[in-house]
C-alpha positions in Angstrom: 4.5 -12.7 5.1 5.2 -13.3 1.5 5.5 -10.4 -0.9 6.9 -9.5 -4.3 8.4 -6.2 -5.4 8.4 -4.7 -8.9 9.5 -1.4 -10.3 8.0 0.7 -13.1 8.5 4.3 -14.1 9.8 5.7 -10.7 7.2 3.6 -8.9 7.8 0.7 -6.7 4.9 -1.9 -6.6 4.6 -4.0 -3.5 2.5 -7.2 -3.7 1.7 -8.6 -0.3 0.1 -12.0 -0.3 -2.1 -13.7 2.3 -4.0 -12.3 5.2 -2.5 -9.2 6.9 -3.1 -9.9 10.6 -1.2 -8.9 13.8 1.7 -11.2 13.1 2.1 -10.6 9.4 1.5 -6.8 9.9 4.7 -6.6 11.9 6.6 -8.3 9.1 5.0 -6.0 6.6 6.0 -3.0 8.7 9.7 -4.1 8.7 9.5 -4.6 4.9 8.0 -1.1 4.5 10.8 0.4 6.6 13.4 -1.2 4.3 11.5 0.1 1.3 11.7 3.6 2.7 15.4 3.2 3.4 16.3 1.6 0.1 13.9 3.2 -2.3 13.4 6.7 -1.0 13.1 8.3 -4.4 10.2 6.0 -5.5 6.4 6.5 -5.0 4.9 3.2 -3.8 1.8 1.4 -5.0 0.6 -1.4 -2.8 -1.4 -4.0 -4.8 -3.6 -6.1 -2.5 -4.8 -8.4 -5.3 -3.4 -11.5 -3.5 -4.1 -10.4 0.0 -6.8 -11.5 2.3 -8.6 -9.6 5.0 -6.5 -6.8 6.5 -6.7 -6.4 10.3 -6.8 -3.1 12.1 -3.1 -3.6 12.9 -2.5 -4.1 9.2 -4.3 -0.8 8.3 -2.3 0.9 11.1 1.0 -0.3 9.4 -0.2 1.0 6.1 -1.1 4.4 7.6 2.2 4.7 9.3 4.0 3.8 6.1 2.1 6.6 4.3 3.1 9.1 7.0 6.8 8.1 6.7 6.6 8.4 2.9 4.9 11.8 3.1 7.7 13.0 5.3 10.1 12.0 2.5 7.9 13.9 -0.1 6.8 10.6 -1.6 3.3 9.1 -2.1 1.7 5.8 -1.3 -1.2 4.5 -3.5 -3.3 1.5 -3.0 -5.0 -0.9 -5.4 -6.9 -4.1 -5.9 -8.8 -4.2 -2.5 -11.4 -6.9 -1.9 -14.9 -5.8 -1.3 -14.5 -6.7 2.4 -11.4 -4.5 2.8 -13.0 -1.6 0.8 -16.0 -1.8 3.2 -13.7 -1.6 6.2 -11.8 1.4 4.7 -15.1 3.1 4.0 -16.5 2.5 7.5 -13.3 3.6 9.3 -13.0 6.8 7.2 -9.5 6.1 6.0 -10.8 6.0 2.5 -10.2 9.7 2.2 -6.5 9.4 3.3 -5.3 7.5 0.2 -5.7 7.4 -3.5 -7.2 4.0 -4.1 -7.3 2.5 -7.6 -9.4 -0.5 -8.8 -6.3 -2.0 -10.3 -2.7 -1.3 -11.4 -3.7 -0.3 -14.9 -5.9 2.5 -13.5 -2.9 3.7 -11.4 -0.6 3.9 -14.4 -3.2 5.5 -16.6 -3.6 8.3 -14.0 0.1 8.4 -12.9 0.9 11.6 -14.7 -1.8 13.4 -12.9 -1.4 12.0 -9.4 2.4 12.0 -9.0 
């Protein structure tokens, strides 16, 4: 799995690219563990702009990452989902478990009220 990391204002932004399936979800999980270890004082925004369809395993990895960050008193935010992934989120009911933004600019506009 390819990804990029950026930092802005006590937030780490993770940009995964490509489809997040069973194999790439394992790689993403390892990367998220490293983020928790190395950047424990940052909230995390995961920007899915360049990601394809996310499998159930991929969503499980994201939920697990959120649980770990919550235990560290940090937050995970999501942005830039495709219509297909938003539909999956809505149908599975996990939509209510995250703050989801249309794009990064919406996240940073509201950052003062959500963090």
